[in-house]
N, CA, C and O atoms as a GROMACS GRO file, in nm:
protein
  424
    1MET      N    1  -3.340  -0.163  -0.025
    1MET     CA    2  -3.209  -0.166  -0.085
    1MET      C    3  -3.177  -0.027  -0.140
    1MET      O    4  -3.259   0.033  -0.209
    2GLN      N    5  -3.059   0.022  -0.109
    2GLN     CA    6  -3.018   0.152  -0.155
    2GLN      C    7  -2.940   0.136  -0.285
    2GLN      O    8  -2.848   0.055  -0.293
    3THR      N    9  -2.977   0.215  -0.386
    3THR     CA   10  -2.910   0.208  -0.514
    3THR      C   11  -2.843   0.342  -0.542
    3THR      O   12  -2.903   0.447  -0.521
    4TYR      N   13  -2.721   0.337  -0.590
    4TYR     CA   14  -2.646   0.456  -0.624
    4TYR      C   15  -2.639   0.463  -0.776
    4TYR      O   16  -2.599   0.366  -0.840
    5ASN      N   17  -2.678   0.575  -0.833
    5ASN     CA   18  -2.689   0.583  -0.980
    5ASN      C   19  -2.582   0.670  -1.043
    5ASN      O   20  -2.613   0.761  -1.120
    6GLN      N   21  -2.460   0.645  -1.013
    6GLN     CA   22  -2.352   0.719  -1.077
    6GLN      C   23  -2.255   0.617  -1.135
    6GLN      O   24  -2.195   0.538  -1.062
    7HIS      N   25  -2.241   0.620  -1.267
    7HIS     CA   26  -2.153   0.522  -1.331
    7HIS      C   27  -2.030   0.594  -1.384
    7HIS      O   28  -2.040   0.704  -1.440
    8VAL      N   29  -1.918   0.534  -1.368
    8VAL     CA   30  -1.790   0.591  -1.408
    8VAL      C   31  -1.743   0.519  -1.534
    8VAL      O   32  -1.743   0.396  -1.540
    9ALA      N   33  -1.703   0.595  -1.635
    9ALA     CA   34  -1.646   0.535  -1.756
    9ALA      C   35  -1.495   0.553  -1.752
    9ALA      O   36  -1.445   0.665  -1.762
   10LEU      N   37  -1.423   0.443  -1.736
   10LEU     CA   38  -1.278   0.449  -1.724
   10LEU      C   39  -1.212   0.402  -1.853
   10LEU      O   40  -1.263   0.313  -1.921
   11THR      N   41  -1.099   0.462  -1.884
   11THR     CA   42  -1.021   0.420  -1.999
   11THR      C   43  -0.937   0.298  -1.961
   11THR      O   44  -0.924   0.267  -1.842
   12ASP      N   45  -0.882   0.230  -2.058
   12ASP     CA   46  -0.795   0.115  -2.031
   12ASP      C   47  -0.673   0.155  -1.949
   12ASP      O   48  -0.629   0.081  -1.861
   13ARG      N   49  -0.619   0.273  -1.977
   13ARG     CA   50  -0.502   0.322  -1.904
   13ARG      C   51  -0.537   0.346  -1.757
   13ARG      O   52  -0.458   0.314  -1.668
   14GLN      N   53  -0.654   0.404  -1.733
   14GLN     CA   54  -0.698   0.428  -1.595
   14GLN      C   55  -0.724   0.298  -1.522
   14GLN      O   56  -0.691   0.286  -1.404
   15LYS      N   57  -0.783   0.200  -1.588
   15LYS     CA   58  -0.807   0.070  -1.526
   15LYS      C   59  -0.675   0.002  -1.490
   15LYS      O   60  -0.663  -0.058  -1.383
   16LYS      N   61  -0.577   0.011  -1.578
   16LYS     CA   62  -0.447  -0.048  -1.550
   16LYS      C   63  -0.383   0.018  -1.428
   16LYS      O   64  -0.324  -0.050  -1.344
   17HIS      N   65  -0.396   0.150  -1.418
   17HIS     CA   66  -0.344   0.224  -1.302
   17HIS      C   67  -0.412   0.177  -1.174
   17HIS      O   68  -0.346   0.155  -1.072
   18LEU      N   69  -0.545   0.161  -1.178
   18LEU     CA   70  -0.620   0.118  -1.061
   18LEU      C   71  -0.586  -0.026  -1.022
   18LEU      O   72  -0.578  -0.058  -0.904
   19ARG      N   73  -0.566  -0.113  -1.120
   19ARG     CA   74  -0.526  -0.251  -1.091
   19ARG      C   75  -0.391  -0.253  -1.018
   19ARG      O   76  -0.370  -0.331  -0.926
   20ARG      N   77  -0.301  -0.167  -1.063
   20ARG     CA   78  -0.170  -0.158  -0.998
   20ARG      C   79  -0.185  -0.115  -0.852
   20ARG      O   80  -0.121  -0.171  -0.763
   21LEU      N   81  -0.270  -0.014  -0.827
   21LEU     CA   82  -0.292   0.033  -0.690
   21LEU      C   83  -0.363  -0.073  -0.605
   21LEU      O   84  -0.335  -0.087  -0.487
   22GLY      N   85  -0.454  -0.146  -0.666
   22GLY     CA   86  -0.532  -0.244  -0.594
   22GLY      C   87  -0.459  -0.372  -0.560
   22GLY      O   88  -0.505  -0.450  -0.478
   23HIS      N   89  -0.347  -0.393  -0.624
   23HIS     CA   90  -0.272  -0.517  -0.604
   23HIS      C   91  -0.239  -0.541  -0.456
   23HIS      O   92  -0.248  -0.654  -0.409
   24ALA      N   93  -0.202  -0.437  -0.383
   24ALA     CA   94  -0.160  -0.452  -0.244
   24ALA      C   95  -0.277  -0.448  -0.145
   24ALA      O   96  -0.257  -0.469  -0.026
   25LEU      N   97  -0.398  -0.422  -0.193
   25LEU     CA   98  -0.513  -0.412  -0.103
   25LEU      C   99  -0.562  -0.549  -0.059
   25LEU      O  100  -0.546  -0.649  -0.130
   26HIS      N  101  -0.623  -0.552   0.058
   26HIS     CA  102  -0.690  -0.671   0.108
   26HIS      C  103  -0.840  -0.649   0.095
   26HIS      O  104  -0.886  -0.535   0.102
   27PRO      N  105  -0.919  -0.755   0.076
   27PRO     CA  106  -1.064  -0.739   0.064
   27PRO      C  107  -1.124  -0.676   0.189
   27PRO      O  108  -1.099  -0.721   0.301
   28LEU      N  109  -1.205  -0.570   0.169
   28LEU     CA  110  -1.272  -0.504   0.280
   28LEU      C  111  -1.415  -0.552   0.297
   28LEU      O  112  -1.472  -0.544   0.405
   29VAL      N  113  -1.473  -0.603   0.189
   29VAL     CA  114  -1.611  -0.650   0.192
   29VAL      C  115  -1.612  -0.796   0.149
   29VAL      O  116  -1.548  -0.834   0.050
   30LEU      N  117  -1.686  -0.877   0.224
   30LEU     CA  118  -1.694  -1.019   0.195
   30LEU      C  119  -1.839  -1.057   0.169
   30LEU      O  120  -1.929  -1.021   0.245
   31VAL      N  121  -1.861  -1.130   0.061
   31VAL     CA  122  -1.993  -1.185   0.031
   31VAL      C  123  -1.984  -1.334   0.058
   31VAL      O  124  -1.905  -1.404  -0.005
   32GLY      N  125  -2.065  -1.381   0.154
   32GLY     CA  126  -2.054  -1.520   0.196
   32GLY      C  127  -2.173  -1.604   0.157
   32GLY      O  128  -2.235  -1.582   0.053
   33GLN      N  129  -2.203  -1.700   0.241
   33GLN     CA  130  -2.307  -1.798   0.213
   33GLN      C  131  -2.445  -1.736   0.195
   33GLN      O  132  -2.526  -1.787   0.118
   34ARG      N  133  -2.472  -1.626   0.264
   34ARG     CA  134  -2.603  -1.563   0.254
   34ARG      C  135  -2.618  -1.486   0.123
   34ARG      O  136  -2.727  -1.440   0.091
   35GLY      N  137  -2.511  -1.473   0.049
   35GLY     CA  138  -2.517  -1.408  -0.081
   35GLY      C  139  -2.522  -1.257  -0.071
   35GLY      O  140  -2.476  -1.197   0.026
   36LEU      N  141  -2.578  -1.196  -0.172
   36LEU     CA  142  -2.584  -1.052  -0.183
   36LEU      C  143  -2.703  -1.000  -0.103
   36LEU      O  144  -2.818  -1.027  -0.137
   37THR      N  145  -2.674  -0.925   0.002
   37THR     CA  146  -2.778  -0.869   0.088
   37THR      C  147  -2.771  -0.718   0.084
   37THR      O  148  -2.674  -0.660   0.036
   38ASP      N  149  -2.876  -0.653   0.137
   38ASP     CA  150  -2.875  -0.506   0.146
   38ASP      C  151  -2.758  -0.458   0.229
   38ASP      O  152  -2.700  -0.354   0.200
   39GLY      N  153  -2.723  -0.533   0.333
   39GLY     CA  154  -2.610  -0.496   0.419
   39GLY      C  155  -2.478  -0.497   0.344
   39GLY      O  156  -2.395  -0.408   0.364
   40VAL      N  157  -2.459  -0.595   0.258
   40VAL     CA  158  -2.336  -0.604   0.179
   40VAL      C  159  -2.328  -0.486   0.083
   40VAL      O  160  -2.222  -0.425   0.067
   41ILE      N  161  -2.440  -0.454   0.019
   41ILE     CA  162  -2.442  -0.342  -0.077
   41ILE      C  163  -2.413  -0.210  -0.007
   41ILE      O  164  -2.334  -0.130  -0.056
   42SER      N  165  -2.476  -0.188   0.108
   42SER     CA  166  -2.452  -0.062   0.180
   42SER      C  167  -2.310  -0.056   0.235
   42SER      O  168  -2.250   0.052   0.240
   43GLU      N  169  -2.255  -0.170   0.277
   43GLU     CA  170  -2.118  -0.172   0.327
   43GLU      C  171  -2.018  -0.138   0.216
   43GLU      O  172  -1.922  -0.065   0.238
   44LEU      N  173  -2.041  -0.192   0.096
   44LEU     CA  174  -1.954  -0.158  -0.016
   44LEU      C  175  -1.969  -0.010  -0.051
   44LEU      O  176  -1.870   0.056  -0.083
   45GLY      N  177  -2.090   0.043  -0.045
   45GLY     CA  178  -2.112   0.185  -0.071
   45GLY      C  179  -2.033   0.272   0.026
   45GLY      O  180  -1.971   0.370  -0.015
   46ARG      N  181  -2.036   0.237   0.155
   46ARG     CA  182  -1.959   0.312   0.256
   46ARG      C  183  -1.809   0.299   0.232
   46ARG      O  184  -1.736   0.397   0.241
   47ALA      N  185  -1.764   0.177   0.202
   47ALA     CA  186  -1.620   0.155   0.179
   47ALA      C  187  -1.572   0.233   0.057
   47ALA      O  188  -1.463   0.291   0.059
   48LEU      N  189  -1.653   0.236  -0.049
   48LEU     CA  190  -1.616   0.313  -0.169
   48LEU      C  191  -1.612   0.462  -0.138
   48LEU      O  192  -1.525   0.533  -0.189
   49HIS      N  193  -1.704   0.509  -0.057
   49HIS     CA  194  -1.705   0.651  -0.020
   49HIS      C  195  -1.578   0.687   0.057
   49HIS      O  196  -1.521   0.794   0.037
   50ASP      N  197  -1.535   0.597   0.144
   50ASP     CA  198  -1.417   0.623   0.228
   50ASP      C  199  -1.286   0.600   0.155
   50ASP      O  200  -1.189   0.672   0.180
   51HIS      N  201  -1.281   0.501   0.066
   51HIS     CA  202  -1.153   0.460   0.007
   51HIS      C  203  -1.143   0.475  -0.144
   51HIS      O  204  -1.032   0.477  -0.198
   52GLU      N  205  -1.253   0.486  -0.213
   52GLU     CA  206  -1.261   0.494  -0.359
   52GLU      C  207  -1.226   0.364  -0.432
   52GLU      O  208  -1.287   0.333  -0.533
   53LEU      N  209  -1.129   0.290  -0.383
   53LEU     CA  210  -1.085   0.165  -0.446
   53LEU      C  211  -1.095   0.053  -0.342
   53LEU      O  212  -1.029   0.058  -0.238
   54VAL      N  213  -1.179  -0.048  -0.370
   54VAL     CA  214  -1.209  -0.150  -0.270
   54VAL      C  215  -1.208  -0.289  -0.335
   54VAL      O  216  -1.261  -0.308  -0.444
   55LYS      N  217  -1.147  -0.384  -0.265
   55LYS     CA  218  -1.153  -0.523  -0.307
   55LYS      C  219  -1.268  -0.592  -0.235
   55LYS      O  220  -1.293  -0.568  -0.116
   56VAL      N  221  -1.338  -0.678  -0.309
   56VAL     CA  222  -1.449  -0.755  -0.255
   56VAL      C  223  -1.423  -0.903  -0.283
   56VAL      O  224  -1.389  -0.940  -0.395
   57ARG      N  225  -1.440  -0.985  -0.181
   57ARG     CA  226  -1.428  -1.130  -0.199
   57ARG      C  227  -1.569  -1.189  -0.198
   57ARG      O  228  -1.645  -1.170  -0.103
   58ALA      N  229  -1.602  -1.260  -0.304
   58ALA     CA  230  -1.736  -1.319  -0.318
   58ALA      C  231  -1.725  -1.470  -0.328
   58ALA      O  232  -1.686  -1.524  -0.431
   59ARG      N  233  -1.758  -1.536  -0.221
   59ARG     CA  234  -1.758  -1.684  -0.219
   59ARG      C  235  -1.904  -1.729  -0.222
   59ARG      O  236  -1.963  -1.761  -0.119
   60VAL      N  237  -1.958  -1.729  -0.342
   60VAL     CA  238  -2.101  -1.755  -0.358
   60VAL      C  239  -2.131  -1.874  -0.448
   60VAL      O  240  -2.242  -1.886  -0.498
   61GLY      N  241  -2.036  -1.958  -0.470
   61GLY     CA  242  -2.061  -2.077  -0.551
   61GLY      C  243  -1.988  -2.075  -0.684
   61GLY      O  244  -1.869  -2.043  -0.691
   62ASP      N  245  -2.061  -2.109  -0.788
   62ASP     CA  246  -1.998  -2.125  -0.919
   62ASP      C  247  -1.965  -1.991  -0.985
   62ASP      O  248  -2.005  -1.884  -0.937
   63ARG      N  249  -1.892  -1.999  -1.094
   63ARG     CA  250  -1.843  -1.882  -1.165
   63ARG      C  251  -1.956  -1.791  -1.213
   63ARG      O  252  -1.948  -1.669  -1.200
   64GLU      N  253  -2.061  -1.850  -1.267
   64GLU     CA  254  -2.173  -1.772  -1.320
   64GLU      C  255  -2.241  -1.691  -1.210
   64GLU      O  256  -2.271  -1.573  -1.229
   65ASN      N  257  -2.265  -1.753  -1.096
   65ASN     CA  258  -2.327  -1.684  -0.984
   65ASN      C  259  -2.236  -1.573  -0.930
   65ASN      O  260  -2.282  -1.464  -0.899
   66ARG      N  261  -2.106  -1.603  -0.920
   66ARG     CA  262  -2.010  -1.504  -0.872
   66ARG      C  263  -2.005  -1.382  -0.966
   66ARG      O  264  -2.004  -1.269  -0.919
   67ASN      N  265  -2.003  -1.405  -1.097
   67ASN     CA  266  -2.001  -1.295  -1.192
   67ASN      C  267  -2.128  -1.211  -1.181
   67ASN      O  268  -2.123  -1.088  -1.192
   68LEU      N  269  -2.240  -1.277  -1.160
   68LEU     CA  270  -2.367  -1.208  -1.143
   68LEU      C  271  -2.366  -1.120  -1.018
   68LEU      O  272  -2.410  -1.005  -1.022
   69VAL      N  273  -2.316  -1.173  -0.908
   69VAL     CA  274  -2.309  -1.098  -0.782
   69VAL      C  275  -2.217  -0.977  -0.796
   69VAL      O  276  -2.253  -0.867  -0.754
   70LEU      N  277  -2.099  -0.996  -0.853
   70LEU     CA  278  -2.004  -0.884  -0.868
   70LEU      C  279  -2.060  -0.777  -0.962
   70LEU      O  280  -2.044  -0.658  -0.937
   71GLY      N  281  -2.124  -0.819  -1.069
   71GLY     CA  282  -2.186  -0.724  -1.162
   71GLY      C  283  -2.297  -0.646  -1.096
   71GLY      O  284  -2.311  -0.525  -1.117
   72ARG      N  285  -2.378  -0.715  -1.017
   72ARG     CA  286  -2.488  -0.646  -0.948
   72ARG      C  287  -2.436  -0.550  -0.842
   72ARG      O  288  -2.493  -0.442  -0.823
   73LEU      N  289  -2.328  -0.586  -0.774
   73LEU     CA  290  -2.267  -0.495  -0.677
   73LEU      C  291  -2.223  -0.365  -0.744
   73LEU      O  292  -2.245  -0.256  -0.692
   74ALA      N  293  -2.161  -0.378  -0.861
   74ALA     CA  294  -2.118  -0.258  -0.934
   74ALA      C  295  -2.237  -0.174  -0.973
   74ALA      O  296  -2.235  -0.052  -0.956
   75ALA      N  297  -2.341  -0.236  -1.024
   75ALA     CA  298  -2.460  -0.162  -1.067
   75ALA      C  299  -2.530  -0.096  -0.949
   75ALA      O  300  -2.571   0.020  -0.958
   76ASP      N  301  -2.544  -0.168  -0.838
   76ASP     CA  302  -2.618  -0.116  -0.723
   76ASP      C  303  -2.542  -0.007  -0.648
   76ASP      O  304  -2.604   0.073  -0.578
   77THR      N  305  -2.410  -0.002  -0.661
   77THR     CA  306  -2.332   0.102  -0.593
   77THR      C  307  -2.288   0.214  -0.688
   77THR      O  308  -2.228   0.312  -0.644
   78GLY      N  309  -2.317   0.199  -0.816
   78GLY     CA  310  -2.275   0.301  -0.913
   78GLY      C  311  -2.125   0.302  -0.931
   78GLY      O  312  -2.067   0.406  -0.966
   79SER      N  313  -2.061   0.189  -0.909
   79SER     CA  314  -1.916   0.181  -0.920
   79SER      C  315  -1.877   0.106  -1.046
   79SER      O  316  -1.961   0.054  -1.119
   80GLU      N  317  -1.748   0.102  -1.068
   80GLU     CA  318  -1.694   0.030  -1.184
   80GLU      C  319  -1.620  -0.093  -1.133
   80GLU      O  320  -1.535  -0.083  -1.044
   81LEU      N  321  -1.651  -0.208  -1.190
   81LEU     CA  322  -1.575  -0.330  -1.161
   81LEU      C  323  -1.451  -0.324  -1.248
   81LEU      O  324  -1.456  -0.355  -1.367
   82VAL      N  325  -1.341  -0.284  -1.189
   82VAL     CA  326  -1.217  -0.258  -1.262
   82VAL      C  327  -1.150  -0.388  -1.304
   82VAL      O  328  -1.097  -0.399  -1.414
   83HIS      N  329  -1.153  -0.487  -1.214
   83HIS     CA  330  -1.080  -0.612  -1.240
   83HIS      C  331  -1.142  -0.723  -1.158
   83HIS      O  332  -1.192  -0.701  -1.048
   84GLN      N  333  -1.138  -0.841  -1.213
   84GLN     CA  334  -1.189  -0.958  -1.141
   84GLN      C  335  -1.096  -1.074  -1.167
   84GLN      O  336  -1.061  -1.104  -1.281
   85ILE      N  337  -1.057  -1.139  -1.060
   85ILE     CA  338  -0.976  -1.259  -1.073
   85ILE      C  339  -1.021  -1.356  -0.963
   85ILE      O  340  -1.016  -1.324  -0.844
   86GLY      N  341  -1.064  -1.472  -1.005
   86GLY     CA  342  -1.114  -1.570  -0.910
   86GLY      C  343  -1.235  -1.516  -0.834
   86GLY      O  344  -1.331  -1.467  -0.895
   87ASN      N  345  -1.230  -1.526  -0.702
   87ASN     CA  346  -1.339  -1.480  -0.616
   87ASN      C  347  -1.330  -1.332  -0.580
   87ASN      O  348  -1.414  -1.282  -0.504
   88VAL      N  349  -1.232  -1.261  -0.631
   88VAL     CA  350  -1.207  -1.124  -0.588
   88VAL      C  351  -1.234  -1.025  -0.701
   88VAL      O  352  -1.189  -1.043  -0.814
   89GLY      N  353  -1.308  -0.920  -0.667
   89GLY     CA  354  -1.334  -0.811  -0.761
   89GLY      C  355  -1.279  -0.681  -0.705
   89GLY      O  356  -1.281  -0.660  -0.584
   90LEU      N  357  -1.230  -0.595  -0.792
   90LEU     CA  358  -1.177  -0.465  -0.754
   90LEU      C  359  -1.272  -0.358  -0.806
   90LEU      O  360  -1.296  -0.348  -0.926
   91PHE      N  361  -1.328  -0.278  -0.715
   91PHE     CA  362  -1.428  -0.177  -0.748
   91PHE      C  363  -1.373  -0.038  -0.727
   91PHE      O  364  -1.296  -0.014  -0.634
   92TYR      N  365  -1.414   0.055  -0.814
   92TYR     CA  366  -1.372   0.195  -0.803
   92TYR      C  367  -1.493   0.285  -0.818
   92TYR      O  368  -1.578   0.266  -0.905
   93LYS      N  369  -1.499   0.385  -0.731
   93LYS     CA  370  -1.600   0.491  -0.743
   93LYS      C  371  -1.538   0.619  -0.691
   93LYS      O  372  -1.494   0.626  -0.576
   94LYS      N  373  -1.535   0.719  -0.776
   94LYS     CA  374  -1.475   0.847  -0.740
   94LYS      C  375  -1.559   0.916  -0.634
   94LYS      O  376  -1.682   0.920  -0.643
   95ASN      N  377  -1.491   0.970  -0.534
   95ASN     CA  378  -1.555   1.051  -0.431
   95ASN      C  379  -1.541   1.196  -0.475
   95ASN      O  380  -1.431   1.251  -0.474
   96ASN      N  381  -1.651   1.258  -0.513
   96ASN     CA  382  -1.645   1.394  -0.568
   96ASN      C  383  -1.605   1.499  -0.467
   96ASN      O  384  -1.556   1.606  -0.505
   97ARG      N  385  -1.623   1.472  -0.339
   97ARG     CA  386  -1.586   1.571  -0.238
   97ARG      C  387  -1.439   1.564  -0.199
   97ARG      O  388  -1.377   1.665  -0.167
   98LEU      N  389  -1.384   1.445  -0.202
   98LEU     CA  390  -1.245   1.428  -0.156
   98LEU      C  391  -1.178   1.321  -0.241
   98LEU      O  392  -1.190   1.202  -0.213
   99ASP      N  393  -1.107   1.364  -0.344
   99ASP     CA  394  -1.036   1.269  -0.431
   99ASP      C  395  -0.918   1.212  -0.355
   99ASP      O  396  -0.832   1.286  -0.306
  100LYS      N  397  -0.914   1.080  -0.345
  100LYS     CA  398  -0.799   1.014  -0.281
  100LYS      C  399  -0.708   0.954  -0.387
  100LYS      O  400  -0.588   0.938  -0.364
  101ILE      N  401  -0.765   0.922  -0.501
  101ILE     CA  402  -0.690   0.858  -0.608
  101ILE      C  403  -0.691   0.950  -0.729
  101ILE      O  404  -0.798   0.989  -0.778
  102LEU      N  405  -0.574   0.983  -0.777
  102LEU     CA  406  -0.564   1.064  -0.898
  102LEU      C  407  -0.546   0.971  -1.017
  102LEU      O  408  -0.450   0.893  -1.023
  103LEU      N  409  -0.638   0.980  -1.111
  103LEU     CA  410  -0.633   0.896  -1.229
  103LEU      C  411  -0.554   0.964  -1.340
  103LEU      O  412  -0.561   1.086  -1.354
  104PRO      N  413  -0.479   0.888  -1.418
  104PRO     CA  414  -0.410   0.947  -1.533
  104PRO      C  415  -0.514   0.992  -1.637
  104PRO      O  416  -0.623   0.936  -1.644
  105ASP      N  417  -0.478   1.090  -1.716
  105ASP     CA  418  -0.566   1.134  -1.825
  105ASP      C  419  -0.580   1.021  -1.925
  105ASP      O  420  -0.493   0.934  -1.936
  106SER      N  421  -0.691   1.022  -1.998
  106SER     CA  422  -0.715   0.917  -2.096
  106SER      C  423  -0.609   0.924  -2.200
  106SER      O  424  -0.609   0.844  -2.294
   0.00000   0.00000   0.00000
């Protein structure tokens, strides 16, 4: 399993901005019956590298399990879980080489 150790600290204003941008996005990564696998983690890592802001749909059972999976995805990819509603989580990770999303100042 590949782990990315870069954590982003976002302000409330920046999170609100990202939620607004993420509203129109469709989930790029799906977590299904097999749960959280190395393939899912690496796929989210690639998607975050390419897009910076990614929606993930996690259909893994009850609320507690879903929250655990989404939290672990954020930790394992070094991303920030910006927003979660139902089965969908919105993740952000800044690409230091090519910024695609400009965040407002804190």
